[in-house]
C-alpha positions in Angstrom: 90.4 158.7 134.9 93.9 158.9 133.1 92.2 158.1 129.8 89.3 160.6 130.3 91.9 163.3 131.4 94.2 162.8 128.6 91.1 162.4 126.2 89.9 165.8 127.5 93.1 167.6 127.0 93.3 166.4 123.5 89.9 167.1 122.5 90.4 170.9 124.1 93.7 171.5 122.3 92.9 169.5 118.9 89.2 169.8 118.2 90.1 169.2 114.4 91.7 165.9 115.0 90.0 162.7 113.9 88.6 160.4 116.7 91.4 158.0 115.4 94.1 160.0 115.8 93.3 161.2 119.3 92.6 157.6 120.0 96.1 156.6 119.1 97.6 159.7 120.9 95.8 159.0 123.9 96.6 155.3 123.9 100.3 156.2 123.5 100.4 158.6 126.5 98.5 156.5 129.0 100.4 153.2 127.7 102.4 151.2 130.4 105.5 153.1 128.9 103.9 156.5 128.9 102.9 155.9 132.6 106.1 154.6 133.7 107.9 157.7 131.8 105.6 160.2 134.0 106.5 158.0 137.1 110.2 158.3 136.5 109.7 162.1 135.9 108.1 162.4 139.2 110.8 160.4 140.8 108.7 157.6 142.1 111.6 155.4 141.0 113.8 156.9 143.4 111.1 156.8 145.8 110.9 153.1 145.5 114.6 152.5 145.6 115.0 154.6 148.6 112.1 153.1 150.6 112.8 149.4 149.6 116.6 149.5 150.1 116.4 147.8 153.7 113.4 145.7 152.8 114.2 144.0 149.4 117.4 142.1 148.3 119.3 144.5 146.2 119.0 142.8 142.7 115.1 142.3 143.2 115.1 146.0 144.1 116.8 146.9 140.9 114.6 144.6 139.0 111.5 146.4 140.6 112.6 150.0 140.1 113.5 149.3 136.4 110.1 147.5 135.7 108.0 149.7 133.5 105.1 147.6 134.8 106.0 148.5 138.4 106.3 152.0 137.7 103.3 152.4 135.6 101.3 151.0 138.6 103.0 153.4 140.9 101.8 156.3 138.9 98.3 155.0 138.7 98.2 154.5 142.3 99.8 158.1 143.1 96.8 159.7 140.6 94.4 157.6 142.5 95.8 159.0 145.8 95.5 162.5 144.6 91.8 162.0 143.5 90.8 160.6 146.8 92.4 163.5 148.7 91.9 166.5 146.6 89.2 165.5 144.2 88.9 165.0 140.3 89.9 168.6 139.2 93.1 168.6 141.0 93.9 164.9 139.8 93.1 166.0 136.3 95.4 168.9 136.4 98.0 166.5 137.8 97.5 164.1 135.1 97.8 166.8 132.4 101.1 168.2 134.0 102.7 164.6 134.1 101.8 163.9 130.2 102.2 167.3 128.7 106.0 166.8 128.4 105.3 163.7 126.2 102.6 165.3 124.0 104.7 166.9 121.5 106.6 163.6 121.2 103.4 161.7 120.8 102.0 164.1 118.2 105.1 163.8 116.1 106.3 160.3 116.7 103.6 157.6 116.6 105.0 154.4 118.3 101.8 152.2 117.6 103.2 150.4 114.6 100.6 147.7 114.8 97.8 150.0 114.4 99.7 152.0 111.6 100.5 148.3 109.7 97.0 147.6 110.1 95.7 150.7 108.6 98.2 150.5 105.7 97.3 146.9 105.1 93.6 147.7 105.1 94.0 150.4 102.3 95.8 147.7 100.2 93.2 145.1 100.9 95.5 142.9 102.9 95.8 141.5 106.6 98.3 141.0 109.3 98.6 138.3 111.8 101.2 137.7 114.4 103.0 134.4 115.7 105.0 133.8 118.4 108.1 132.0 117.2 110.1 131.5 120.2 110.0 132.2 124.0 112.9 132.0 126.2 114.1 132.8 129.7 112.4 132.2 133.1 109.0 133.4 133.8 110.0 136.7 135.3 112.2 137.7 132.5 110.9 136.3 129.3 112.1 137.1 125.8 109.6 136.7 123.0 110.1 136.7 119.4 107.1 137.3 117.0 106.7 137.3 113.4 104.3 139.8 111.6 102.7 137.9 108.9 101.0 139.4 106.0 98.8 137.2 104.1 100.8 134.3 105.5 104.1 135.7 104.5 106.7 136.7 107.1 107.4 140.4 106.7 109.0 141.2 110.1 110.6 139.6 113.1 110.8 141.6 116.6 111.9 140.3 120.1 110.7 141.9 123.4 109.9 141.4 126.7 106.2 140.8 126.3 104.5 139.5 123.3 103.2 143.2 122.6 106.5 144.5 122.3 107.8 141.9 120.2 104.7 142.5 118.0 105.4 146.3 117.8 109.1 145.7 116.5 107.8 143.0 113.9 105.3 145.6 112.9 107.8 148.3 112.6 110.1 145.9 110.6 107.2 145.0 108.4 106.3 148.6 107.7 110.0 149.1 106.5 109.9 146.2 104.2 106.6 147.3 102.7 108.2 150.9 102.1 111.2 149.4 100.7 109.1 147.3 98.4 107.2 150.6 97.3 103.9 149.4 98.7 103.2 152.2 101.0 101.4 155.6 99.9 103.8 158.4 99.9 101.6 160.5 102.3 98.8 159.0 104.2 
């Protein structure tokens, strides 16, 4: 439902955008980070903190309140509750209202470096793969270090709390290196 509501918003506002551009913007908006940001803007993190105060150990509660995964899940549950109680039209309006503040940012600041790198490399006839270089920390607080390998050569390295985050950082670094090496088109 989130994806549909945001896709409809994009299609109605930007009918001339390519399918690929709309897909990237939608993916950014309804991503875990996007849903977690919407949850924070709605104050769901404060609600969780207030309701969990007497039920959960303080350090565990702090971890839960800061977790993008937990906040995104809370946002999705809130949207489902609105849908079940009020129907699709009201839920769609709530979704649009929640994501509208992030739309301008998503339009001007693409954050999907992996897709951007893949598209650049496709134009150059090259390919990227990702490799996990290191995993550290306990299961609930892992840190991953990943490398972006272009035709087997390491072009970027990133560290993050998930493989996806580490790969995004590695892709961003690889894009920077490709630009520094003069391999990127001046204008896409």
